[in-house]
TIPADO-397629 format. One record per residue: residue number from 1; y, x negated, z negated of N, C-alpha, C in turn. Coordinates in Angstrom, 2 decimals, decimal comma. Each point is the difference from the previous one (the first is absolute). Layout:
REM residues N
NUM  Y  X  Z  Y  X  Z  Y  X  Z
...
This chain:
REM residues 231
1  31,02  18,06  45,75  1,20  0,29  0,18  1,41  -0,68  -0,37
2  -0,43  -1,25  -0,11  0,87  -1,07  -0,04  1,40  0,11  0,67
3  0,28  0,14  1,00  0,99  0,12  0,74  1,01  1,21  -0,35
4  -0,85  1,18  -0,28  0,79  1,24  0,00  0,21  -0,23  -2,22
5  -0,20  -0,43  -0,77  0,33  -0,23  -1,26  1,05  -1,38  0,30
6  -0,03  -0,63  0,55  1,10  -1,07  0,05  1,36  0,83  0,73
7  0,13  0,84  1,08  1,11  0,10  0,44  0,30  1,26  -1,32
8  -0,88  1,06  -0,13  0,35  0,69  -1,01  1,14  -0,39  -1,58
9  -1,08  -1,32  -0,23  0,91  -0,18  -1,67  1,26  -0,84  0,65
10  0,22  -0,83  1,34  1,02  -0,29  0,52  1,07  1,06  0,40
11  -0,69  1,53  0,18  1,34  0,95  0,07  0,87  0,56  -1,26
12  -1,38  -0,16  -0,81  0,81  0,86  -1,57  0,52  -0,79  -1,07
13  0,84  0,13  -0,74  0,03  -1,01  -1,18  -1,27  0,18  -1,02
14  0,24  -1,02  -0,94  -1,00  -0,21  -1,01  -0,03  0,85  -0,79
15  1,26  1,22  -0,34  -0,41  0,79  -0,91  0,04  1,80  0,64
16  -0,56  -0,21  1,58  -0,23  1,07  0,45  -1,16  0,98  -0,85
17  0,26  1,37  0,27  -0,98  0,58  -0,87  -1,10  0,45  0,70
18  -1,25  0,48  -0,21  -1,04  1,05  0,67  0,42  0,29  1,19
19  0,97  1,14  -0,32  0,37  0,77  0,89  1,15  -0,48  1,26
20  0,49  -1,04  -0,58  0,41  -0,71  1,45  -0,55  -0,56  0,51
21  -1,09  -0,85  -0,34  -1,19  -0,40  0,87  -0,69  0,78  1,08
22  -0,24  1,41  -0,49  -0,51  0,97  0,82  1,08  0,50  0,63
23  1,26  0,11  -0,14  0,87  0,62  1,27  0,22  -1,14  0,82
24  -0,01  -1,50  -0,40  0,27  -0,83  0,75  -1,42  -0,05  1,34
25  -0,85  -0,06  -0,38  -0,99  -0,18  1,04  -0,04  1,39  0,64
26  -0,18  1,24  -0,47  -0,14  1,35  0,61  0,99  0,31  0,56
27  1,39  0,18  -0,79  1,25  0,91  0,37  0,81  -1,34  1,13
28  0,15  -1,03  -0,31  0,70  -0,85  0,75  -1,02  -0,81  0,74
29  -1,18  0,21  0,09  -0,66  -1,11  0,91  0,14  -1,39  -0,22
30  0,38  -1,02  -1,03  0,44  -0,88  -0,08  -0,90  -1,16  0,88
31  -1,40  0,35  0,18  -1,27  -0,28  0,44  -0,14  -0,19  1,24
32  0,84  0,70  0,73  -0,07  0,21  1,36  -1,12  0,89  0,44
33  -0,74  0,71  -0,53  -1,24  0,70  0,52  0,65  1,30  0,95
34  -1,17  -0,15  0,83  0,54  0,86  1,32  -0,24  1,55  -0,25
35  -0,90  0,62  -1,11  0,25  1,34  -0,15  -0,12  0,37  -1,44
36  0,57  0,94  -0,37  -0,20  0,48  -1,37  -1,12  -0,21  -0,87
37  -1,28  0,77  0,88  -1,09  -0,53  -0,33  -0,07  -1,26  -0,60
38  0,00  -1,02  0,75  -0,41  -1,46  -0,41  1,05  -0,45  -1,13
39  1,35  0,66  0,08  0,75  -0,11  -1,28  -0,38  -0,09  -1,60
40  -0,60  1,23  0,50  -0,33  0,60  -1,30  -2,02  -0,83  -0,38
41  -0,34  -0,21  0,90  -1,20  -1,06  -0,26  0,01  -1,04  -0,54
42  1,49  -0,77  0,83  0,45  -1,32  -0,74  0,52  0,10  -1,34
43  0,68  0,93  -0,56  -0,02  0,30  -1,31  -0,48  0,38  -0,93
44  -1,39  0,40  0,54  -1,26  0,55  -1,06  -0,89  -1,49  0,00
45  -0,21  -0,29  0,70  -0,65  -1,46  0,39  0,82  -0,97  -1,18
46  1,17  -0,27  0,41  0,87  -0,99  -0,89  -0,13  0,00  -1,62
47  0,28  1,67  -0,31  -0,25  0,12  -1,27  -1,49  0,07  -0,44
48  -0,31  0,28  0,62  -1,76  -0,35  -0,67  -0,27  -1,54  0,06
49  0,86  -0,95  0,67  -0,85  -1,02  -0,10  1,48  -1,23  -1,36
50  1,13  0,73  0,46  1,09  -0,70  -1,06  0,54  0,68  -1,05
51  -0,17  1,47  0,19  0,96  0,69  -0,92  0,84  0,61  0,34
52  0,96  -0,92  -0,03  1,25  0,20  0,93  0,66  0,64  -1,15
53  -0,10  -0,14  -1,03  0,53  0,77  -1,53  0,58  -0,88  -0,72
54  1,24  0,01  -0,52  0,58  -0,93  -1,07  -0,44  -0,15  -1,12
55  -0,82  1,32  -0,75  -0,53  0,19  -0,85  -1,57  -0,36  -0,64
56  -0,26  -0,46  1,27  -1,16  -1,14  -0,24  0,25  -1,13  -0,20
57  -0,49  -0,92  -0,90  0,38  -1,09  -0,47  -0,99  -1,06  1,33
58  -0,59  0,17  0,52  -0,75  -0,54  1,40  1,07  0,00  0,71
59  0,46  0,93  0,65  1,12  0,10  0,97  1,34  -0,79  -0,15
60  0,09  0,27  -1,35  1,40  -0,65  -0,93  -0,07  -1,75  0,56
61  -1,40  -0,28  -0,68  -0,32  -1,62  0,30  0,18  -0,01  1,25
62  -0,97  0,60  1,30  0,03  -0,06  0,87  1,33  -0,42  0,96
63  1,41  0,81  -0,50  0,92  -0,07  0,70  0,71  -1,15  -0,72
64  -0,03  -0,88  -1,35  0,60  -0,83  -0,51  -0,66  -1,28  0,60
65  -1,35  -0,08  0,28  -0,30  -0,94  0,73  -0,04  -0,32  1,47
66  0,31  1,12  0,36  0,61  0,20  1,46  1,03  -0,77  0,64
67  0,74  0,05  -1,25  1,30  -0,36  -0,10  0,03  -1,17  0,15
68  -0,40  -0,85  -0,94  0,09  -1,08  -0,72  -1,33  -1,53  1,32
69  -0,37  0,81  0,69  -1,28  -0,67  0,32  -0,35  0,78  1,27
70  1,11  -0,51  0,91  -0,55  0,78  1,43  -1,30  -0,76  0,94
71  -0,43  -1,43  -0,72  -1,03  -0,63  0,92  -1,17  0,81  -0,54
72  -0,26  0,36  -1,13  -0,94  0,77  -0,35  -0,29  1,25  0,08
73  1,03  0,71  0,45  0,02  1,12  0,24  -1,35  0,73  0,56
74  -0,89  -0,50  1,05  -1,27  0,54  0,65  -1,01  -0,22  -1,25
75  -0,10  -0,54  -0,98  -1,00  -0,29  -1,11  0,37  1,08  -0,80
76  1,17  0,01  -0,48  0,81  0,61  -1,02  -0,53  1,76  0,23
77  0,25  0,21  1,52  -0,28  1,61  0,38  -1,34  0,03  -0,06
78  -0,98  -1,07  0,16  -1,37  0,26  0,47  -0,60  0,18  -1,83
79  0,55  -0,54  -0,83  -0,54  0,00  -1,37  0,53  1,34  -0,50
80  1,40  0,58  0,19  0,16  1,38  0,03  -0,72  1,15  0,40
81  -0,48  -0,21  1,15  -0,75  1,00  1,11  -1,28  -0,40  -0,94
82  -0,68  -0,90  -0,59  -1,39  -0,35  -0,24  -0,32  1,12  -1,39
83  1,24  -0,34  -0,73  0,01  1,17  -1,41  -0,18  1,16  0,60
84  0,38  0,64  0,72  0,71  1,41  0,24  -1,04  0,74  0,83
85  -0,92  -0,88  1,00  -0,78  0,61  0,80  -1,46  -0,54  0,23
86  -0,57  0,74  -1,18  -1,73  -0,41  -0,22  -0,69  -0,42  1,09
87  0,32  0,71  1,40  -0,95  -0,45  1,21  0,36  -1,03  0,44
88  1,32  -0,68  0,12  0,35  -1,08  0,74  -0,33  -1,26  -1,31
89  -0,22  0,56  -1,17  -0,47  -0,91  -0,94  -1,67  0,03  0,23
90  -0,77  0,70  0,44  -1,41  -0,41  0,02  -0,17  -1,24  1,43
91  0,73  0,27  0,55  0,48  -1,59  1,62  -0,04  -1,38  -0,72
92  0,50  0,09  -1,41  0,53  -0,97  -0,27  -1,20  -1,22  -0,04
93  -1,27  0,19  -0,75  -0,82  -1,27  -0,19  -0,64  -0,17  1,28
94  -0,17  1,01  1,26  -0,23  -0,96  1,30  0,51  -0,25  0,56
95  1,65  0,07  0,01  0,79  -1,15  0,43  0,45  -1,47  -0,76
96  0,00  0,07  -1,29  0,02  -0,65  -0,84  -0,93  -1,06  -0,42
97  -1,13  0,50  0,40  -1,49  -0,83  0,12  -0,07  -0,86  0,93
98  0,75  0,21  1,17  0,02  -0,65  1,18  0,63  -1,47  -0,08
99  -0,90  -1,01  0,37  0,21  -1,52  0,14  1,47  0,19  0,61
100  0,93  -0,92  -0,28  1,13  -0,72  1,06  -0,75  -0,22  1,55
101  0,63  0,57  0,99  -0,30  -0,25  1,44  -1,84  0,77  0,47
102  -0,31  1,00  -1,07  -0,93  1,10  0,42  0,55  1,21  0,89
103  -0,73  0,35  0,46  0,54  1,24  1,00  -0,42  1,44  -1,27
104  0,54  1,10  0,40  -0,09  1,21  -0,89  -0,82  0,87  1,05
105  -1,39  -0,04  -0,29  -1,24  0,67  0,99  0,58  1,44  0,01
106  0,07  0,59  0,83  0,33  1,18  -0,51  -0,99  1,14  -0,06
107  -1,33  -0,04  0,10  -0,97  0,61  -0,46  -0,35  -0,10  -1,19
108  0,35  -1,44  -1,01  -0,29  -0,16  -1,16  1,21  0,63  -0,87
109  1,29  0,16  0,57  0,92  0,23  -0,88  -0,62  1,78  0,21
110  -0,03  0,36  1,00  -0,19  1,36  -0,04  -1,24  0,24  -0,95
111  -1,18  -0,51  0,13  -1,21  0,25  -0,95  0,79  -0,11  -1,55
112  0,86  -1,26  -0,46  0,25  -0,13  -1,15  0,69  1,34  -0,25
113  0,93  0,73  0,55  0,81  0,99  -0,21  -1,23  1,22  -0,14
114  -0,57  0,24  0,87  -1,25  1,06  -0,20  -0,53  0,01  -1,15
115  -0,30  -1,13  -0,26  -0,79  -1,02  -1,63  0,60  0,97  -0,90
116  1,58  -0,03  -0,04  1,03  0,17  -1,08  0,20  1,38  0,17
117  -0,04  0,95  0,89  0,37  1,49  -0,11  -1,16  0,78  0,16
118  -0,88  -0,89  0,18  -1,44  0,99  0,34  0,01  1,34  1,08
119  -0,51  1,05  -0,14  0,14  0,78  1,53  1,12  0,99  -0,21
120  1,14  -0,40  -0,63  1,19  0,73  0,22  0,49  -0,08  1,56
121  -0,08  -0,77  0,41  0,82  -0,07  1,44  -0,93  -0,24  0,88
122  0,39  0,60  1,30  -0,68  -0,17  1,22  -0,12  -1,65  0,51
123  -0,46  0,07  1,47  0,35  -1,30  0,13  1,41  -0,43  0,85
124  0,67  1,35  0,40  1,29  -0,23  0,50  0,76  -0,34  -0,96
125  -0,13  0,62  -1,31  0,98  -0,22  -1,08  0,04  -1,75  -0,18
126  -1,33  -0,35  -0,22  -0,16  -0,92  -0,49  0,48  -1,28  1,11
127  -0,17  0,50  1,11  0,79  -0,95  1,01  1,33  -0,30  -0,28
128  0,92  1,30  -0,07  0,91  -0,24  -0,37  0,79  -0,28  -1,08
129  -0,90  0,04  -1,28  0,34  -0,46  -0,95  -0,71  -1,94  0,12
130  -0,48  -0,57  1,04  -0,07  -1,30  -0,51  0,87  -0,49  0,85
131  0,46  0,58  1,30  1,22  -0,62  0,85  1,14  0,12  -1,01
132  0,84  1,32  -0,44  1,27  -0,17  -0,59  -0,54  -1,02  -1,18
133  -1,05  0,03  -0,69  0,10  -1,31  -1,26  0,00  -1,28  0,78
134  -0,65  -0,55  0,89  0,11  -1,64  0,45  1,14  0,11  0,55
135  1,06  1,20  0,69  1,26  -0,09  0,34  0,90  -0,33  -1,39
136  -0,22  0,58  -1,05  0,48  -0,61  -1,48  0,19  -1,09  -0,38
137  -1,72  -0,34  0,51  -0,09  -1,52  -0,95  0,40  -0,98  1,22
138  0,57  0,31  1,27  0,65  -0,80  0,46  1,42  -0,03  0,11
139  0,38  0,98  -0,39  1,50  -0,03  -0,28  0,14  -0,87  -1,55
140  -0,81  0,19  -0,66  0,31  -0,98  -1,35  -0,67  -0,97  0,17
141  -0,54  -0,91  1,08  -0,01  -1,12  0,27  -1,41  -0,75  -0,23
142  -0,64  1,10  -0,11  -1,56  -0,84  -0,26  -0,61  -0,01  0,81
143  0,42  0,93  1,19  -0,85  0,16  1,05  1,30  -0,19  1,66
144  -0,79  -0,92  1,20  0,86  -0,20  0,60  -0,89  0,62  1,55
145  0,80  -0,01  0,77  -0,45  0,58  1,57  -0,42  1,61  0,13
146  0,29  0,24  1,16  0,11  1,28  0,68  -1,15  1,01  0,20
147  -1,18  -1,01  0,76  -1,24  0,53  0,02  -0,92  -0,61  -1,23
148  0,12  -1,11  0,08  -0,96  -0,37  -0,69  0,72  -0,64  -1,51
149  -0,19  0,50  -0,90  0,45  0,19  -1,06  -0,61  -1,67  -1,09
150  0,82  -1,18  -0,36  -0,17  -1,12  -0,13  0,45  0,04  -1,76
151  -0,82  -0,60  -0,66  0,44  -0,02  -1,81  0,68  -1,13  0,26
152  1,15  -0,23  -0,56  1,46  -0,99  0,00  -0,22  0,00  -2,12
153  0,54  -1,46  -0,34  0,45  0,05  -1,01  1,59  0,38  -0,28
154  -0,14  0,36  -0,85  1,50  0,78  -0,77  0,78  -1,23  -0,81
155  1,08  -0,01  -0,25  0,79  -0,72  -0,83  1,09  0,79  -0,99
156  -0,65  0,33  -1,07  0,97  1,16  -0,50  1,49  -1,06  -0,31
157  0,82  1,15  -0,18  1,75  -0,37  -0,51  0,02  0,12  -1,48
158  0,92  -0,33  -0,55  -0,03  0,54  -1,56  0,58  1,53  -0,17
159  0,19  0,45  1,04  0,09  1,62  -0,39  -1,43  0,61  0,28
160  -0,52  -0,27  0,92  -1,52  0,27  -0,02  -0,65  -0,37  -0,90
161  -0,25  -0,73  -0,27  -0,35  -0,78  -1,53  0,31  1,03  -1,28
162  1,38  0,24  -0,11  0,27  1,12  -0,93  -0,17  1,22  0,09
163  -0,44  0,54  1,14  -0,16  1,20  0,28  -1,94  -0,12  -1,11
164  -0,36  -0,47  0,83  -1,67  -0,42  -0,24  0,04  0,14  -1,27
165  0,59  -1,02  -0,98  -0,35  0,05  -1,23  0,66  0,97  -1,09
166  1,05  0,20  1,07  0,61  1,64  -0,99  -1,01  1,04  0,32
167  -0,98  0,35  0,89  -0,85  0,99  0,57  -1,08  -0,55  -1,47
168  -0,52  -1,07  0,23  -1,00  -0,48  -1,10  0,51  0,51  -1,63
169  1,35  -0,04  -0,17  0,16  -0,33  -1,67  0,21  1,79  0,07
170  0,20  0,43  1,17  0,03  1,74  -0,51  -1,22  0,71  0,03
171  -1,25  -0,77  0,58  -1,18  0,38  -0,38  -0,34  -0,33  -1,50
172  0,48  -0,95  -0,71  -0,60  -0,48  -1,03  -0,19  -1,53  -0,61
173  0,06  -0,67  1,69  -0,66  -1,38  -0,17  1,05  -0,79  -0,65
174  -0,58  -1,16  -0,73  1,43  -0,99  -0,56  -0,82  -1,43  0,35
175  0,48  -1,23  -0,11  0,07  -0,77  0,10  -0,69  -0,52  1,23
176  -1,02  -0,99  -0,48  -0,72  -0,33  1,42  -0,52  0,88  0,86
177  -0,32  1,39  -0,94  -0,47  1,26  0,97  0,71  0,42  1,21
178  1,46  0,06  -0,81  0,80  0,01  1,59  0,31  -0,57  1,28
179  -0,74  -1,40  -0,03  0,09  -0,81  0,85  -1,33  0,05  1,01
180  -0,74  1,10  -0,65  -1,90  0,36  0,56  0,36  1,20  0,68
181  0,76  0,92  -0,37  0,23  1,46  0,63  -0,27  0,31  1,00
182  -0,53  0,98  0,60  -0,48  0,49  1,04  1,26  0,05  0,68
183  0,95  0,17  -0,40  1,62  -0,39  0,71  0,27  -1,19  0,13
184  -0,36  -0,73  -0,85  0,10  -1,42  0,30  -0,70  -0,47  1,22
185  -1,20  0,61  0,16  -0,81  -0,77  1,17  0,69  0,47  1,20
186  0,59  0,79  -0,03  0,86  0,50  1,29  0,82  -1,77  0,65
187  0,51  -0,54  -1,17  0,80  -1,13  0,54  -0,63  -1,29  0,72
188  -1,45  0,10  -0,45  -0,94  -0,74  0,93  0,07  -1,55  -0,85
189  0,81  -0,30  -0,86  -0,13  -1,07  -0,74  -0,78  -0,61  -1,29
190  -0,60  1,02  -0,58  -0,79  -0,23  -0,79  0,42  -0,29  -1,57
191  -0,37  -0,11  -0,87  0,39  0,04  -1,45  0,81  -1,23  0,10
192  -0,18  -0,88  0,28  0,63  -1,42  -0,44  1,47  -0,12  1,35
193  -0,31  0,64  0,90  0,91  -0,21  1,06  0,89  0,85  -0,61
194  0,01  1,41  -0,31  0,76  1,03  -0,18  1,25  -0,37  -0,95
195  -0,50  -1,03  -1,49  0,54  -0,44  -0,85  1,35  -0,61  0,31
196  0,54  -1,11  1,29  0,79  -0,60  0,50  0,82  1,17  0,58
197  -0,46  1,04  0,60  0,96  1,01  0,64  0,62  1,06  -1,45
198  -0,79  -0,03  -0,79  0,53  0,94  -1,55  0,76  -0,92  -0,69
199  -0,10  -1,18  0,20  1,06  -0,85  -0,47  1,48  -0,04  0,52
200  -0,31  -0,06  1,50  1,25  0,23  1,12  0,97  1,25  -0,36
201  -1,13  0,84  -0,30  0,78  1,56  -0,63  0,65  -0,07  -0,47
202  -0,45  -0,73  -1,10  0,63  -0,18  -1,42  1,65  -0,85  0,08
203  -0,37  -0,89  0,72  1,24  -0,96  0,39  1,22  0,87  0,48
204  -0,29  0,49  1,04  0,95  1,37  0,47  0,62  0,83  -0,75
205  -0,85  0,23  -1,21  0,12  1,35  -0,77  -0,25  1,03  0,02
206  -1,38  0,32  0,65  -0,71  1,22  0,49  -0,69  0,43  -1,34
207  -0,46  -0,96  -0,50  -0,93  0,22  -1,21  0,04  -1,37  -0,87
208  -0,85  0,20  -1,34  -0,15  -0,83  -0,52  -1,37  -0,39  -0,07
209  -0,43  -1,61  0,17  -0,79  -0,43  -0,67  -0,29  -1,46  -0,34
210  -1,07  -0,68  -0,61  -0,16  -1,27  -0,65  -1,49  -0,14  -0,14
211  0,08  -1,19  0,40  -1,75  -0,50  0,28  0,01  -1,51  -0,87
212  -0,48  -0,30  -0,82  -0,08  -1,23  -0,78  -1,90  0,30  -0,63
213  -0,05  -1,11  -0,26  -1,61  -0,56  -0,99  -1,03  1,22  0,46
214  0,18  0,35  0,99  -1,24  1,17  0,71  0,31  0,97  -0,02
215  1,43  0,71  -0,66  0,04  1,28  -0,73  1,46  0,48  1,36
216  -0,47  0,99  0,15  0,63  0,77  1,31  0,90  0,91  -0,64
217  1,42  0,53  -0,16  0,55  0,97  -0,44  0,95  0,55  1,42
218  -0,07  1,06  0,28  0,82  0,88  1,08  0,30  1,26  -0,51
219  1,32  0,09  0,15  0,37  1,98  -0,27  0,98  0,25  0,97
220  -0,55  0,77  0,97  1,14  0,40  1,15  1,27  1,26  -0,28
221  -0,19  0,50  -1,47  0,56  1,27  -0,18  1,55  0,07  0,58
222  0,50  -1,47  -0,12  1,24  -0,23  0,52  0,42  0,84  1,31
223  -1,12  0,30  0,91  -0,16  -0,07  1,02  0,54  2,15  0,17
224  -0,01  0,23  -1,28  0,15  1,52  0,06  -0,01  0,55  -1,13
225  0,98  0,62  -0,61  0,10  0,45  -1,68  -0,11  1,38  0,03
226  0,04  0,73  0,89  0,06  1,70  0,25  -1,75  0,12  -0,54
227  -0,20  1,48  0,06  -0,68  0,72  -0,75  -1,31  -0,48  0,75
228  -1,36  0,13  -0,95  -1,14  -0,57  1,19  -0,76  0,70  0,76
229  0,55  1,23  0,19  -0,53  0,68  1,16  0,12  -0,90  1,44
230  -0,97  -0,68  0,01  0,00  -1,15  0,88  -0,44  0,02  1,51
231  -0,58  1,14  -0,13  -0,62  0,28  1,73  -0,47  1,32  0,23
């Protein structure tokens, strides 16, 4: 729902409340949905994936990075959605393990989701999850193609790097471990490749970072100084 998130954040100020987001989607129909039911559905799904609540540190960081790094918005949105959507998170490894240029084979993708969720979903639901998840990974830039989904190489931006590092730090990682976290893997560059992006994020004032003598020190706390109710 990258398009809907983009339209919603453009329509409301950064200090909007949770109720403001609900009103904008459902009552004011800022997303241009055709029925009241689809407005409510959009509100529910956007809230599930992104929080839409400034009391949540994750959403505050999303809104801040959204403003300062427009080019990184697809990756920033994906990182946020992965944090809040455990089912989408189950689809990460099957996508991230693909070689650049390799096709996402639908049967294998559905099978990987089935292995992750067990018998809780029937085939129709599994197929819908696979289609929606593949679409999300295409919106983030990891896949391309309408029918055949082909793996692409991601080029992270400073804002996306800052988001991945912040998520790692919120989970308790530090130093080199931040460059190896599951969130960092979404950026496609590996530990050594991520460090230059971290230093670029430092250069533009998003985080603090230092690398010398094989020692890496990174702090992302300046992205948000609010309460630690983070997702």
